[in-house]
N, C-alpha and C positions, 0 to 999 in steps of 0.2 A: 570830859564824862567818864570816860573811863581810866584813865591816870588819876585820877579823883580818888576812883575807887579802889584804884591800888593802893594807893595811900594812906587809905583807911586802914585795907587790909593791913598792910602794915605794922599800922599802927595795933591793930588786935594780934597779931600774929606777929613778934618782935626778930625782925633778920640784920644780925651782924654785918654779912657781903649778899645784898643785893643787888641781884643782876639783871638788867631788863634787855629781853631778847628784844628786835621789832625786825618781823618774818619778810620783809618789802615789800613792792608795789605801794609805794608811794608818794606816785603820779600818777597823771591820768584820769581818774575814776570821777573828779569835781573840780572845780573852778579854782580851786585853792590850790593846788598843789608846789606852787612858790612859799605860798604858806607852812606847807608840813614842811618841807626842807628847813625854813627858816626853825619851827618849832625845835624839831629834833637835832638840830644842833643848839639850840640850847640850853636844850632838855641834857645835851650828853655834858654841858658843862659842870653839871650840878651834880650828877648820878653818874654810876657806873654801867655804859650802855654800850650794846653788840649792837651794829647795823646791820640786818642783813642784805644782798643784792636779789631783785627780784625781775621777774623777765621783763616788766618794761620797763625799769632802770639800764635794763640791760639794753634793749630797742633802745632808749635814748640815746644812750653812745655811740651802736650803730651805728644811730643815723651821723651824727658829727665827725665818724671819722668815714662813712659811704651814704650820704645824703643822697644819689638816685636811688640806692636801695631803701631808705628810709619810708616808702607808701604804706607798707605796714603799722607801721609804727604810728601815723598821722591819723590812720585811719581807728587803731585799737584808741584812740582817747587823745593820743598826742597833741591833736588841736585844743586843747583845753588848757592843758601844760603849754603849750604856745603862746594862750591866749591869759593865762597866769603870768607871763611873762609880758605881758605890751605887743603879741604879734599877733595880730587877726586877718583871718586871710576869712574870705567867702571860701568853699565847694571847692569853684572855680580856677579861683588861687591856688589854690593846696598843692598843683601840681609842679611849680616851682621849684625843687626841693633844694637848689644849692643855693637858690638864693636865702631861704627858708633858715637854711642851718646856718646858713653868715650872719643871720641877723640873731637865730639864738645863740652861739657864739659870743656874739656880742652883750646883748642883753642878759647871758649866764653870769651872775657874779662868781667870781674865781672860787668864791670858799663854798659854794654850790657844785662844781665843776670839780672841784677838790673831792670834798663830801661823797658825791656821785660815784669818782672812780676807787674810794678809799674801801664802798660796801666790800660787806666778807659774803667769799659763799656759804660758807658752815659754819659753825659752833658749838663743839663737846662739851658737854658739861655732866660728870658725872656719870649716870647712865642713860643722860639724853644725847641725842648728835640732833639740832636745829638744821634746817635747810629750810629755803623757800618753798621748792616744788615736789622735792622728793628725792632718791635715790634709786640706784638702778639694781636690782635683784640677780645677787651672787658673783655682784662686784666691791671690796672690800672698801668701808670708808674712804680710808685716805687715799684711793682710784677710782673715785666717781669723777664723771666728765663735769667739768660746769655746765657744756649744754642739757642736760638728764638732771643736775643739781637746779636750775631753773625751770626747766620745763616739762619733764617728764611727768606721765598721768598712769594714765591705765595700768603701763605693764607695772607700775608704782602699786597702786591703789587697788589694786585684783592682788596683789602678790599677798602671802601668808607666812612668807619667808621670814624666821631670825634674823634680824638686821646687825647684830652684834650689841647693839644699844636702841632705847627707842626712837624713836625720829619722830620728828617733832616738825610741821610742816604745816602750809596754808594754799594760798593759788590755787584750788582746787576747791568752790565753793559750797559749802553743807547749810543747812541749818541750827545747826548747834555743835557745837565742838563734839566732836565725833573722836572717844578714845576706842583703840585698841589692845591688840596683845600686841602687839609688833609697832603701832605708832599712835597719833594725836596731830587731827585735822584740829587748825585754831581759825581760819576761814571764814567767816559765817556771812560773807557779801557783804559788807559793811557800803560800799558802794549802792547797794539795791535795799536794801533792809535796815539798813538806821543799825544792825546791832553790831557793833566792831567786839572783840571779843579777846581774852587772854587769859592761858594758865596760867597757875600759880601750882609751878614744882618743886616740892620742899622734903629731900628726902622718902620717902616711901609715901608723900601727901600729895594728895592733887585735890585743887579747888581752881573751880569757874568762874570769871569776873565778868559781866558783859554790859555793853549799854540795850535799853532799852529798844527794841526794834519801833520805828518808823513806823507809818502810813505808805510807805513802801511795800511791807510785805503784805504777799496775798500768793490766794494759793497756783500761781501762777509763776511764784517766782523758780518753783523747781523743772518748767519750762526753759525760762528764762535763764539759769543757771546752763541747761544744758547747748541752749544757741552759745551762750559765752562761752563756754569747750572747746565747743563746734571750729566758733569764730579763732581763738585761739591757737588752734591750732593750725590755720588755717595760715593766719599771720607769721606762725611758726614757721610753713615751710615758706613763708615769703623772704626770709630769714636768711 
């Protein structure tokens, strides 16, 4: 739906150098993680696209590197990704992490693993710097740690600092795209709300495209987002 909206927007606002930047977290939040990776790879064959790494992709790769430490990823939705590759486990069976990792290595197509390993940590263009989670205030953009780019929240979200460029990010869900002086948050919690959003950034113009929220949206959504934030911090500590 959103990709279709983007094509229509491009038809109305022609651009010779349209660049698509995907903000990470392609897996874990639904039953079609494998399908999402297939779609992104197919999309890259016909479009100029940059794919950023999210903390969920990092958790999957960390699980493959060190299976005994992978339980936080399993609990963060990794079991959904495993199921999309035909690896199904009951909660009681999810403790055998070494065996699960071996199955995932066997089931994961080589092109998917290569794609996950190729994901960028950041992308700068014009006056914007795009990352998954955010940046650490006071640290030059070129010196940001991968941990902060993938995981940071409060220190970044609460900062009013000038980062040198406007930071475009996701990771911390909001009800609608949040545009501030120093940053733009594009994460509208699609996995819970059905609202998947795109910020169209062209020179000094900004337009927001979004899908229609599904029935999953509710007044309790803010509480769900807060639970998600706390859970994500626990997963980060587990890594």
